[in-house]
mmCIF file as gemmi writes it, N, C-alpha and C atoms, coordinates in Angstrom:
data_model
loop_
_atom_site.group_PDB
_atom_site.id
_atom_site.type_symbol
_atom_site.label_atom_id
_atom_site.label_alt_id
_atom_site.label_comp_id
_atom_site.label_asym_id
_atom_site.label_entity_id
_atom_site.label_seq_id
_atom_site.pdbx_PDB_ins_code
_atom_site.Cartn_x
_atom_site.Cartn_y
_atom_site.Cartn_z
_atom_site.occupancy
_atom_site.B_iso_or_equiv
_atom_site.pdbx_formal_charge
_atom_site.auth_seq_id
_atom_site.auth_asym_id
_atom_site.pdbx_PDB_model_num
ATOM 1 N N . MET Axp A 1 ? 0.827 -1.179 0 1 0 ? 1 A 1
ATOM 2 C CA . MET Axp A 1 ? 0 0 0 1 0 ? 1 A 1
ATOM 3 C C . MET Axp A 1 ? 0.886 1.263 0 1 0 ? 1 A 1
ATOM 4 N N . VAL Axp A 2 ? 1.898 1.288 0.837 1 0 ? 2 A 1
ATOM 5 C CA . VAL Axp A 2 ? 2.791 2.441 0.904 1 0 ? 2 A 1
ATOM 6 C C . VAL Axp A 2 ? 3.514 2.62 -0.423 1 0 ? 2 A 1
ATOM 7 N N . GLN Axp A 3 ? 3.923 1.516 -1.001 1 0 ? 3 A 1
ATOM 8 C CA . GLN Axp A 3 ? 4.632 1.558 -2.28 1 0 ? 3 A 1
ATOM 9 C C . GLN Axp A 3 ? 3.759 2.22 -3.347 1 0 ? 3 A 1
ATOM 10 N N . LYS Axp A 4 ? 2.502 1.868 -3.393 1 0 ? 4 A 1
ATOM 11 C CA . LYS Axp A 4 ? 1.589 2.463 -4.376 1 0 ? 4 A 1
ATOM 12 C C . LYS Axp A 4 ? 1.308 3.924 -4.057 1 0 ? 4 A 1
ATOM 13 N N . ASP Axp A 5 ? 1.13 4.233 -2.769 1 0 ? 5 A 1
ATOM 14 C CA . ASP Axp A 5 ? 0.863 5.62 -2.37 1 0 ? 5 A 1
ATOM 15 C C . ASP Axp A 5 ? 2.019 6.546 -2.723 1 0 ? 5 A 1
ATOM 16 N N . LEU Axp A 6 ? 3.253 6.056 -2.586 1 0 ? 6 A 1
ATOM 17 C CA . LEU Axp A 6 ? 4.43 6.878 -2.878 1 0 ? 6 A 1
ATOM 18 C C . LEU Axp A 6 ? 4.917 6.717 -4.311 1 0 ? 6 A 1
ATOM 19 N N . ASP Axp A 7 ? 4.221 5.909 -5.088 1 0 ? 7 A 1
ATOM 20 C CA . ASP Axp A 7 ? 4.557 5.665 -6.49 1 0 ? 7 A 1
ATOM 21 C C . ASP Axp A 7 ? 6.002 5.17 -6.625 1 0 ? 7 A 1
ATOM 22 N N . ILE Axp A 8 ? 6.33 4.15 -5.832 1 0 ? 8 A 1
ATOM 23 C CA . ILE Axp A 8 ? 7.656 3.556 -5.859 1 0 ? 8 A 1
ATOM 24 C C . ILE Axp A 8 ? 7.619 2.35 -6.786 1 0 ? 8 A 1
ATOM 25 N N . ALA Axp A 9 ? 8.471 2.353 -7.783 1 0 ? 9 A 1
ATOM 26 C CA . ALA Axp A 9 ? 8.538 1.225 -8.707 1 0 ? 9 A 1
ATOM 27 C C . ALA Axp A 9 ? 9.207 0.05 -8.011 1 0 ? 9 A 1
ATOM 28 N N . GLU Axp A 10 ? 8.619 -1.123 -8.184 1 0 ? 10 A 1
ATOM 29 C CA . GLU Axp A 10 ? 9.201 -2.31 -7.583 1 0 ? 10 A 1
ATOM 30 C C . GLU Axp A 10 ? 10.22 -2.906 -8.538 1 0 ? 10 A 1
ATOM 31 N N . TYR Axp A 11 ? 11.356 -3.258 -8.007 1 0 ? 11 A 1
ATOM 32 C CA . TYR Axp A 11 ? 12.358 -3.929 -8.811 1 0 ? 11 A 1
ATOM 33 C C . TYR Axp A 11 ? 13.117 -4.895 -7.921 1 0 ? 11 A 1
ATOM 34 N N . THR Axp A 12 ? 13.605 -5.906 -8.527 1 0 ? 12 A 1
ATOM 35 C CA . THR Axp A 12 ? 14.423 -6.862 -7.788 1 0 ? 12 A 1
ATOM 36 C C . THR Axp A 12 ? 15.7 -7.098 -8.569 1 0 ? 12 A 1
ATOM 37 N N . ASP Axp A 13 ? 16.702 -7.477 -7.853 1 0 ? 13 A 1
ATOM 38 C CA . ASP Axp A 13 ? 17.98 -7.793 -8.466 1 0 ? 13 A 1
ATOM 39 C C . ASP Axp A 13 ? 17.807 -9.057 -9.312 1 0 ? 13 A 1
ATOM 40 N N . PRO Axp A 14 ? 18.191 -9.014 -10.59 1 0 ? 14 A 1
ATOM 41 C CA . PRO Axp A 14 ? 18.01 -10.203 -11.424 1 0 ? 14 A 1
ATOM 42 C C . PRO Axp A 14 ? 18.838 -11.396 -10.951 1 0 ? 14 A 1
ATOM 43 N N . ALA Axp A 15 ? 19.971 -11.123 -10.377 1 0 ? 15 A 1
ATOM 44 C CA . ALA Axp A 15 ? 20.783 -12.208 -9.81 1 0 ? 15 A 1
ATOM 45 C C . ALA Axp A 15 ? 20.395 -12.351 -8.339 1 0 ? 15 A 1
ATOM 46 N N . PRO Axp A 16 ? 20.243 -13.556 -7.873 1 0 ? 16 A 1
ATOM 47 C CA . PRO Axp A 16 ? 19.852 -13.718 -6.477 1 0 ? 16 A 1
ATOM 48 C C . PRO Axp A 16 ? 20.942 -13.188 -5.542 1 0 ? 16 A 1
ATOM 49 N N . ASN Axp A 17 ? 20.499 -12.64 -4.445 1 0 ? 17 A 1
ATOM 50 C CA . ASN Axp A 17 ? 21.46 -12.171 -3.438 1 0 ? 17 A 1
ATOM 51 C C . ASN Axp A 17 ? 22.111 -13.386 -2.805 1 0 ? 17 A 1
ATOM 52 N N . VAL Axp A 18 ? 23.439 -13.498 -2.914 1 0 ? 18 A 1
ATOM 53 C CA . VAL Axp A 18 ? 24.149 -14.648 -2.346 1 0 ? 18 A 1
ATOM 54 C C . VAL Axp A 18 ? 24.649 -14.258 -0.978 1 0 ? 18 A 1
ATOM 55 N N . ARG Axp A 19 ? 24.164 -14.978 0.013 1 0 ? 19 A 1
ATOM 56 C CA . ARG Axp A 19 ? 24.594 -14.724 1.386 1 0 ? 19 A 1
ATOM 57 C C . ARG Axp A 19 ? 25.906 -15.466 1.62 1 0 ? 19 A 1
ATOM 58 N N . GLN Axp A 20 ? 26.882 -14.745 2.129 1 0 ? 20 A 1
ATOM 59 C CA . GLN Axp A 20 ? 28.161 -15.365 2.439 1 0 ? 20 A 1
ATOM 60 C C . GLN Axp A 20 ? 28.338 -15.393 3.952 1 0 ? 20 A 1
ATOM 61 N N . ASP Axp A 21 ? 28.968 -16.428 4.398 1 0 ? 21 A 1
ATOM 62 C CA . ASP Axp A 21 ? 29.28 -16.554 5.799 1 0 ? 21 A 1
ATOM 63 C C . ASP Axp A 21 ? 30.258 -15.44 6.181 1 0 ? 21 A 1
ATOM 64 N N . PRO Axp A 22 ? 29.991 -14.701 7.25 1 0 ? 22 A 1
ATOM 65 C CA . PRO Axp A 22 ? 30.9 -13.62 7.646 1 0 ? 22 A 1
ATOM 66 C C . PRO Axp A 22 ? 32.339 -14.093 7.852 1 0 ? 22 A 1
ATOM 67 N N . ARG Axp A 23 ? 32.512 -15.327 8.292 1 0 ? 23 A 1
ATOM 68 C CA . ARG Axp A 23 ? 33.876 -15.845 8.466 1 0 ? 23 A 1
ATOM 69 C C . ARG Axp A 23 ? 34.585 -15.967 7.125 1 0 ? 23 A 1
ATOM 70 N N . ALA Axp A 24 ? 33.857 -16.381 6.09 1 0 ? 24 A 1
ATOM 71 C CA . ALA Axp A 24 ? 34.459 -16.503 4.757 1 0 ? 24 A 1
ATOM 72 C C . ALA Axp A 24 ? 34.853 -15.132 4.221 1 0 ? 24 A 1
ATOM 73 N N . VAL Axp A 25 ? 34.021 -14.134 4.468 1 0 ? 25 A 1
ATOM 74 C CA . VAL Axp A 25 ? 34.334 -12.776 4.024 1 0 ? 25 A 1
ATOM 75 C C . VAL Axp A 25 ? 35.561 -12.259 4.77 1 0 ? 25 A 1
ATOM 76 N N . SER Axp A 26 ? 35.625 -12.512 6.072 1 0 ? 26 A 1
ATOM 77 C CA . SER Axp A 26 ? 36.778 -12.071 6.864 1 0 ? 26 A 1
ATOM 78 C C . SER Axp A 26 ? 38.068 -12.728 6.391 1 0 ? 26 A 1
ATOM 79 N N . ARG Axp A 27 ? 37.988 -13.986 6.026 1 0 ? 27 A 1
ATOM 80 C CA . ARG Axp A 27 ? 39.188 -14.67 5.534 1 0 ? 27 A 1
ATOM 81 C C . ARG Axp A 27 ? 39.726 -14.007 4.267 1 0 ? 27 A 1
ATOM 82 N N . LYS Axp A 28 ? 38.823 -13.496 3.442 1 0 ? 28 A 1
ATOM 83 C CA . LYS Axp A 28 ? 39.241 -12.862 2.19 1 0 ? 28 A 1
ATOM 84 C C . LYS Axp A 28 ? 39.91 -11.51 2.421 1 0 ? 28 A 1
ATOM 85 N N . CYS Axp A 29 ? 39.419 -10.755 3.408 1 0 ? 29 A 1
ATOM 86 C CA . CYS Axp A 29 ? 39.919 -9.387 3.568 1 0 ? 29 A 1
ATOM 87 C C . CYS Axp A 29 ? 40.901 -9.214 4.728 1 0 ? 29 A 1
ATOM 88 N N . ARG Axp A 30 ? 41.031 -10.226 5.578 1 0 ? 30 A 1
ATOM 89 C CA . ARG Axp A 30 ? 41.977 -10.127 6.693 1 0 ? 30 A 1
ATOM 90 C C . ARG Axp A 30 ? 42.937 -11.296 6.657 1 0 ? 30 A 1
ATOM 91 N N . PRO Axp A 31 ? 44.165 -11.062 6.236 1 0 ? 31 A 1
ATOM 92 C CA . PRO Axp A 31 ? 45.133 -12.153 6.106 1 0 ? 31 A 1
ATOM 93 C C . PRO Axp A 31 ? 45.47 -12.837 7.434 1 0 ? 31 A 1
ATOM 94 N N . ASP Axp A 32 ? 45.176 -12.178 8.541 1 0 ? 32 A 1
ATOM 95 C CA . ASP Axp A 32 ? 45.512 -12.757 9.846 1 0 ? 32 A 1
ATOM 96 C C . ASP Axp A 32 ? 44.362 -13.554 10.452 1 0 ? 32 A 1
ATOM 97 N N . TRP Axp A 33 ? 43.345 -13.848 9.672 1 0 ? 33 A 1
ATOM 98 C CA . TRP Axp A 33 ? 42.154 -14.508 10.21 1 0 ? 33 A 1
ATOM 99 C C . TRP Axp A 33 ? 42.468 -15.877 10.811 1 0 ? 33 A 1
ATOM 100 N N . ASP Axp A 34 ? 43.226 -16.682 10.123 1 0 ? 34 A 1
ATOM 101 C CA . ASP Axp A 34 ? 43.463 -18.055 10.557 1 0 ? 34 A 1
ATOM 102 C C . ASP Axp A 34 ? 44.816 -18.17 11.253 1 0 ? 34 A 1
ATOM 103 N N . ILE Axp A 35 ? 44.8 -18.074 12.573 1 0 ? 35 A 1
ATOM 104 C CA . ILE Axp A 35 ? 46.044 -18.104 13.341 1 0 ? 35 A 1
ATOM 105 C C . ILE Axp A 35 ? 46.662 -19.503 13.344 1 0 ? 35 A 1
ATOM 106 N N . THR Axp A 36 ? 45.941 -20.512 12.843 1 0 ? 36 A 1
ATOM 107 C CA . THR Axp A 36 ? 46.498 -21.858 12.817 1 0 ? 36 A 1
ATOM 108 C C . THR Axp A 36 ? 47.504 -22.054 11.69 1 0 ? 36 A 1
ATOM 109 N N . LYS Axp A 37 ? 47.605 -21.093 10.77 1 0 ? 37 A 1
ATOM 110 C CA . LYS Axp A 37 ? 48.621 -21.199 9.723 1 0 ? 37 A 1
ATOM 111 C C . LYS Axp A 37 ? 49.997 -21.098 10.384 1 0 ? 37 A 1
ATOM 112 N N . PRO Axp A 38 ? 50.894 -21.998 10.034 1 0 ? 38 A 1
ATOM 113 C CA . PRO Axp A 38 ? 52.218 -22.015 10.698 1 0 ? 38 A 1
ATOM 114 C C . PRO Axp A 38 ? 52.955 -20.683 10.61 1 0 ? 38 A 1
ATOM 115 N N . GLU Axp A 39 ? 52.893 -20.013 9.467 1 0 ? 39 A 1
ATOM 116 C CA . GLU Axp A 39 ? 53.628 -18.754 9.34 1 0 ? 39 A 1
ATOM 117 C C . GLU Axp A 39 ? 53.04 -17.655 10.231 1 0 ? 39 A 1
ATOM 118 N N . LEU Axp A 40 ? 51.722 -17.654 10.419 1 0 ? 40 A 1
ATOM 119 C CA . LEU Axp A 40 ? 51.113 -16.661 11.311 1 0 ? 40 A 1
ATOM 120 C C . LEU Axp A 40 ? 51.397 -16.993 12.774 1 0 ? 40 A 1
ATOM 121 N N . ARG Axp A 41 ? 51.324 -18.264 13.116 1 0 ? 41 A 1
ATOM 122 C CA . ARG Axp A 41 ? 51.621 -18.661 14.494 1 0 ? 41 A 1
ATOM 123 C C . ARG Axp A 41 ? 53.065 -18.297 14.849 1 0 ? 41 A 1
ATOM 124 N N . ALA Axp A 42 ? 53.988 -18.526 13.924 1 0 ? 42 A 1
ATOM 125 C CA . ALA Axp A 42 ? 55.399 -18.187 14.168 1 0 ? 42 A 1
ATOM 126 C C . ALA Axp A 42 ? 55.57 -16.68 14.315 1 0 ? 42 A 1
ATOM 127 N N . ALA Axp A 43 ? 54.909 -15.92 13.468 1 0 ? 43 A 1
ATOM 128 C CA . ALA Axp A 43 ? 55.005 -14.457 13.553 1 0 ? 43 A 1
ATOM 129 C C . ALA Axp A 43 ? 54.48 -13.961 14.89 1 0 ? 43 A 1
ATOM 130 N N . TRP Axp A 44 ? 53.371 -14.536 15.368 1 0 ? 44 A 1
ATOM 131 C CA . TRP Axp A 44 ? 52.807 -14.133 16.655 1 0 ? 44 A 1
ATOM 132 C C . TRP Axp A 44 ? 53.785 -14.453 17.785 1 0 ? 44 A 1
ATOM 133 N N . GLN Axp A 45 ? 54.355 -15.634 17.738 1 0 ? 45 A 1
ATOM 134 C CA . GLN Axp A 45 ? 55.295 -16.043 18.785 1 0 ? 45 A 1
ATOM 135 C C . GLN Axp A 45 ? 56.569 -15.212 18.757 1 0 ? 45 A 1
ATOM 136 N N . GLN Axp A 46 ? 56.947 -14.698 17.601 1 0 ? 46 A 1
ATOM 137 C CA . GLN Axp A 46 ? 58.129 -13.85 17.48 1 0 ? 46 A 1
ATOM 138 C C . GLN Axp A 46 ? 57.831 -12.404 17.862 1 0 ? 46 A 1
ATOM 139 N N . GLY Axp A 47 ? 56.577 -12.107 18.123 1 0 ? 47 A 1
ATOM 140 C CA . GLY Axp A 47 ? 56.204 -10.76 18.536 1 0 ? 47 A 1
ATOM 141 C C . GLY Axp A 47 ? 55.978 -9.794 17.392 1 0 ? 47 A 1
ATOM 142 N N . ARG Axp A 48 ? 55.857 -10.3 16.187 1 0 ? 48 A 1
ATOM 143 C CA . ARG Axp A 48 ? 55.619 -9.422 15.031 1 0 ? 48 A 1
ATOM 144 C C . ARG Axp A 48 ? 54.126 -9.099 14.948 1 0 ? 48 A 1
ATOM 145 N N . LYS Axp A 49 ? 53.665 -8.269 15.885 1 0 ? 49 A 1
ATOM 146 C CA . LYS Axp A 49 ? 52.238 -7.973 16.024 1 0 ? 49 A 1
ATOM 147 C C . LYS Axp A 49 ? 51.709 -7.057 14.919 1 0 ? 49 A 1
ATOM 148 N N . ASN Axp A 50 ? 52.603 -6.441 14.143 1 0 ? 50 A 1
ATOM 149 C CA . ASN Axp A 50 ? 52.144 -5.557 13.07 1 0 ? 50 A 1
ATOM 150 C C . ASN Axp A 50 ? 51.444 -6.334 11.957 1 0 ? 50 A 1
ATOM 151 N N . LEU Axp A 51 ? 51.562 -7.662 11.968 1 0 ? 51 A 1
ATOM 152 C CA . LEU Axp A 51 ? 50.887 -8.488 10.965 1 0 ? 51 A 1
ATOM 153 C C . LEU Axp A 51 ? 49.447 -8.812 11.357 1 0 ? 51 A 1
ATOM 154 N N . PHE Axp A 52 ? 49.045 -8.389 12.561 1 0 ? 52 A 1
ATOM 155 C CA . PHE Axp A 52 ? 47.734 -8.734 13.092 1 0 ? 52 A 1
ATOM 156 C C . PHE Axp A 52 ? 46.937 -7.475 13.404 1 0 ? 52 A 1
ATOM 157 N N . TYR Axp A 53 ? 45.617 -7.62 13.325 1 0 ? 53 A 1
ATOM 158 C CA . TYR Axp A 53 ? 44.734 -6.496 13.627 1 0 ? 53 A 1
ATOM 159 C C . TYR Axp A 53 ? 45.037 -5.974 15.007 1 0 ? 53 A 1
ATOM 160 N N . PRO Axp A 54 ? 45.188 -4.707 15.183 1 0 ? 54 A 1
ATOM 161 C CA . PRO Axp A 54 ? 44.943 -3.555 14.321 1 0 ? 54 A 1
ATOM 162 C C . PRO Axp A 54 ? 46.154 -3.091 13.517 1 0 ? 54 A 1
ATOM 163 N N . TYR Axp A 55 ? 47.001 -3.983 13.12 1 0 ? 55 A 1
ATOM 164 C CA . TYR Axp A 55 ? 48.085 -3.734 12.167 1 0 ? 55 A 1
ATOM 165 C C . TYR Axp A 55 ? 48.985 -2.555 12.547 1 0 ? 55 A 1
ATOM 166 N N . GLY Axp A 56 ? 49.644 -2.693 13.675 1 0 ? 56 A 1
ATOM 167 C CA . GLY Axp A 56 ? 50.625 -1.697 14.095 1 0 ? 56 A 1
ATOM 168 C C . GLY Axp A 56 ? 50.07 -0.544 14.904 1 0 ? 56 A 1
ATOM 169 N N . LYS Axp A 57 ? 48.759 -0.474 15.074 1 0 ? 57 A 1
ATOM 170 C CA . LYS Axp A 57 ? 48.153 0.577 15.894 1 0 ? 57 A 1
ATOM 171 C C . LYS Axp A 57 ? 47.824 -0.001 17.263 1 0 ? 57 A 1
ATOM 172 N N . THR Axp A 58 ? 47.769 0.865 18.244 1 0 ? 58 A 1
ATOM 173 C CA . THR Axp A 58 ? 47.295 0.418 19.549 1 0 ? 58 A 1
ATOM 174 C C . THR Axp A 58 ? 45.773 0.343 19.49 1 0 ? 58 A 1
ATOM 175 N N . TYR Axp A 59 ? 45.208 -0.392 20.422 1 0 ? 59 A 1
ATOM 176 C CA . TYR Axp A 59 ? 43.746 -0.461 20.445 1 0 ? 59 A 1
ATOM 177 C C . TYR Axp A 59 ? 43.152 0.902 20.76 1 0 ? 59 A 1
ATOM 178 N N . ALA Axp A 60 ? 43.847 1.695 21.562 1 0 ? 60 A 1
ATOM 179 C CA . ALA Axp A 60 ? 43.377 3.057 21.862 1 0 ? 60 A 1
ATOM 180 C C . ALA Axp A 60 ? 43.314 3.886 20.576 1 0 ? 60 A 1
ATOM 181 N N . GLN Axp A 61 ? 44.315 3.759 19.711 1 0 ? 61 A 1
ATOM 182 C CA . GLN Axp A 61 ? 44.291 4.478 18.438 1 0 ? 61 A 1
ATOM 183 C C . GLN Axp A 61 ? 43.137 3.993 17.565 1 0 ? 61 A 1
ATOM 184 N N . THR Axp A 62 ? 42.915 2.684 17.544 1 0 ? 62 A 1
ATOM 185 C CA . THR Axp A 62 ? 41.849 2.12 16.752 1 0 ? 62 A 1
ATOM 186 C C . THR Axp A 62 ? 40.489 2.595 17.251 1 0 ? 62 A 1
ATOM 187 N N . LEU Axp A 63 ? 40.302 2.571 18.552 1 0 ? 63 A 1
ATOM 188 C CA . LEU Axp A 63 ? 39.032 3.022 19.116 1 0 ? 63 A 1
ATOM 189 C C . LEU Axp A 63 ? 38.83 4.518 18.919 1 0 ? 63 A 1
ATOM 190 N N . GLY Axp A 64 ? 39.903 5.284 18.914 1 0 ? 64 A 1
ATOM 191 C CA . GLY Axp A 64 ? 39.812 6.726 18.693 1 0 ? 64 A 1
ATOM 192 C C . GLY Axp A 64 ? 39.361 7.081 17.288 1 0 ? 64 A 1
ATOM 193 N N . GLU Axp A 65 ? 39.555 6.176 16.339 1 0 ? 65 A 1
ATOM 194 C CA . GLU Axp A 65 ? 39.165 6.432 14.954 1 0 ? 65 A 1
ATOM 195 C C . GLU Axp A 65 ? 37.685 6.171 14.714 1 0 ? 65 A 1
ATOM 196 N N . GLN Axp A 66 ? 37.018 5.513 15.651 1 0 ? 66 A 1
ATOM 197 C CA . GLN Axp A 66 ? 35.609 5.189 15.474 1 0 ? 66 A 1
ATOM 198 C C . GLN Axp A 66 ? 34.76 6.424 15.714 1 0 ? 66 A 1
ATOM 199 N N . ASP Axp A 67 ? 33.608 6.413 15.057 1 0 ? 67 A 1
ATOM 200 C CA . ASP Axp A 67 ? 32.677 7.551 15.228 1 0 ? 67 A 1
ATOM 201 C C . ASP Axp A 67 ? 31.942 7.467 16.521 1 0 ? 67 A 1
């Protein structure tokens, strides 16, 4: 009813919306997602924390950037 009252044209995406698991998306955009990888585990144990979120920033700096 609202759609007709406001003269809103109905349209749908011709391709179905594909829902992705948030973990799968995180794996694609965050290289440090899987700490079980031997190279990441070694880097963590060596103290190379710049390879892990928040990537060289302190958590205070990261939180300060939020709105």
